[in-house]
C-alpha positions as CSV (number, residue, x, y, z in Angstrom):
1,M,86.9,93.1,73.1
2,K,83.6,94.6,74.0
3,K,83.3,97.9,75.8
4,L,82.0,98.0,79.3
5,E,78.9,99.9,78.1
6,E,78.0,97.0,75.9
7,Y,77.4,94.7,78.9
8,V,74.9,97.0,80.5
9,R,71.3,96.3,79.3
10,A,69.0,99.2,79.0
11,I,65.4,98.5,80.0
12,P,62.9,101.1,78.8
13,D,60.0,102.2,80.9
14,F,61.2,100.6,84.2
15,P,60.3,101.1,86.9
16,E,57.9,103.7,85.4
17,P,57.2,105.1,81.9
18,G,59.9,107.4,80.6
19,I,62.7,105.9,82.7
20,I,65.5,103.9,81.1
21,F,66.8,101.4,83.7
22,R,70.5,100.5,83.4
23,D,70.7,96.9,84.5
24,V,73.9,96.0,86.3
25,T,73.0,92.3,86.5
26,S,73.8,91.9,82.8
27,V,77.4,92.9,83.7
28,L,77.6,90.5,86.6
29,Q,76.2,87.6,84.6
30,D,78.9,87.7,82.0
31,A,82.4,86.6,83.2
32,E,84.2,89.0,80.8
33,G,81.8,91.9,81.7
34,L,82.4,91.4,85.4
35,H,86.2,91.1,84.9
36,L,86.2,94.3,82.8
37,A,84.0,96.2,85.4
38,I,86.3,95.4,88.3
39,N,89.4,96.1,86.4
40,T,88.1,99.4,85.0
41,M,86.9,100.6,88.4
42,Q,90.2,99.6,90.0
43,D,92.2,101.3,87.3
44,L,90.3,104.6,87.9
45,V,91.5,104.8,91.5
46,K,94.9,103.2,91.2
47,D,96.6,106.5,92.2
48,L,94.6,106.8,95.4
49,E,96.2,105.8,98.7
50,C,93.6,104.3,101.0
51,D,93.6,102.2,104.2
52,V,90.2,100.6,103.8
53,V,87.6,100.1,101.1
54,V,83.9,100.5,102.0
55,G,80.9,99.3,100.0
56,A,77.2,99.7,100.5
57,E,74.7,96.8,100.4
58,S,74.4,95.0,98.2
59,R,76.1,95.8,94.9
60,G,78.8,97.9,96.6
61,F,79.8,94.5,98.2
62,I,80.1,92.9,94.8
63,F,82.4,95.6,93.3
64,G,84.2,96.7,96.5
65,T,85.4,93.3,97.8
66,P,87.5,92.4,94.8
67,I,89.0,95.9,94.7
68,A,89.9,95.6,98.4
69,Y,91.2,92.0,97.9
70,N,93.4,93.0,94.9
71,N,94.9,95.9,96.9
72,H,95.4,93.9,100.1
73,K,93.0,96.3,102.0
74,P,90.2,95.5,104.5
75,F,86.6,95.7,103.3
76,V,83.9,97.3,105.4
77,L,80.2,96.8,105.0
78,I,77.6,99.5,105.0
79,R,74.2,97.8,105.5
80,K,70.5,98.6,105.8
81,K,69.4,99.2,109.4
82,G,69.2,96.1,111.6
83,K,71.5,93.8,109.6
84,L,74.8,94.1,111.6
85,P,75.3,92.2,114.9
86,R,77.6,94.5,116.9
87,E,77.4,98.1,118.0
88,T,76.7,100.4,115.0
89,V,76.4,104.0,114.0
90,S,73.7,104.9,111.6
91,I,72.4,107.7,109.4
92,D,69.0,108.5,108.0
93,Y,68.8,110.0,104.5
94,D,66.3,110.8,101.8
95,L,65.6,108.6,98.8
96,E,63.9,109.7,95.6
97,Y,60.6,108.2,97.0
98,G,61.1,108.0,100.7
99,K,63.6,107.6,103.5
100,A,66.2,105.0,104.4
101,T,68.7,104.3,107.1
102,I,72.2,102.8,106.7
103,E,74.7,101.7,109.3
104,M,78.1,100.3,109.9
105,H,79.9,98.8,112.9
106,K,81.1,101.5,115.2
107,D,84.7,100.0,115.3
108,S,85.0,99.5,111.5
109,I,86.7,102.8,110.7
110,Q,89.4,104.3,112.9
111,P,90.0,108.1,113.1
112,G,92.4,109.2,110.4
113,Q,91.9,106.2,108.1
114,K,91.8,107.0,104.4
115,V,88.7,105.4,102.9
116,L,87.7,104.5,99.3
117,V,83.9,104.2,98.8
118,V,82.8,101.7,96.1
119,D,79.3,101.3,94.7
120,D,77.5,100.3,91.6
121,L,75.7,103.5,90.9
122,I,75.4,107.2,91.7
123,A,72.1,108.7,90.7
124,T,70.6,111.4,92.9
125,G,73.6,111.1,95.3
126,G,71.6,110.5,98.5
127,T,73.2,107.1,99.4
128,T,76.7,108.2,98.5
129,E,76.3,111.4,100.6
130,A,75.0,109.4,103.5
131,M,77.9,106.9,103.3
132,I,80.4,109.8,103.3
133,R,78.8,111.4,106.3
134,L,78.7,108.0,108.2
135,I,82.4,107.4,107.5
136,E,83.3,110.9,108.6
137,S,81.3,110.5,111.8
138,L,83.8,107.8,112.8
139,G,86.8,110.1,111.9
140,G,87.5,108.5,108.5
141,E,88.7,110.6,105.6
142,V,87.0,109.8,102.3
143,V,89.7,110.0,99.6
144,G,87.5,108.9,96.7
145,V,84.3,107.4,95.5
146,V,84.3,105.0,92.5
147,V,81.2,103.7,90.9
148,L,80.4,101.5,87.9
149,M,77.7,103.9,86.5
150,E,76.9,107.5,87.0
151,L,73.5,108.8,85.9
152,A,74.7,112.4,85.3
153,G,71.2,113.7,84.5
154,L,70.2,113.1,88.2
155,K,73.0,115.4,89.4
156,G,74.2,113.1,92.2
157,R,77.7,114.5,91.8
158,E,76.5,117.8,93.0
159,K,75.7,116.3,96.4
160,I,79.3,115.2,96.9
161,T,81.1,118.3,95.8
162,G,84.6,118.4,97.3
163,Y,85.1,114.6,96.9
164,R,86.7,112.8,94.1
165,L,84.2,110.8,92.1
166,D,85.2,108.4,89.3
167,A,82.7,106.5,87.2
168,A,83.5,103.7,84.8
169,I,80.5,104.6,82.7
170,T,78.6,107.9,82.6
171,Y,75.1,108.2,81.1
172,E,74.0,111.8,80.5
173,G,70.2,111.1,80.8
174,K,68.2,110.0,83.8
């Protein structure tokens, strides 16, 4: 059986020279790779008690939905601004090369609910930190974050100090 890391394709010099891009689509395009990714992420957080699973657009949906489904939990979407039809709460945050806004339905998290955040990647931590702040603005309690990949060299973990973060794969470089 292949290791999860073997399904991730490394693309040198993308999107710019000196960067090694870790391609998650190579995991998704292989049935065994996708199965292993979901199972590994789910196993990392099997000891956490949560009421709801939250994932960010778009790859957080891919990994979060089956984890929610397998654990009989609801799944809540966090999307880019302007994509949700009902009343929303939003938060602005900094990206490596600009700014972004994410939002979720105002009624999607109830005060006191325990929330598991799922995403494909943590790099600089900006998106993860914004998701946590958005959930907490609705009274939710983030009990953990699980990602497929952590780019440890970008120090995203430091932005979410005080929260449990589990990564299926950790790359030390950027």
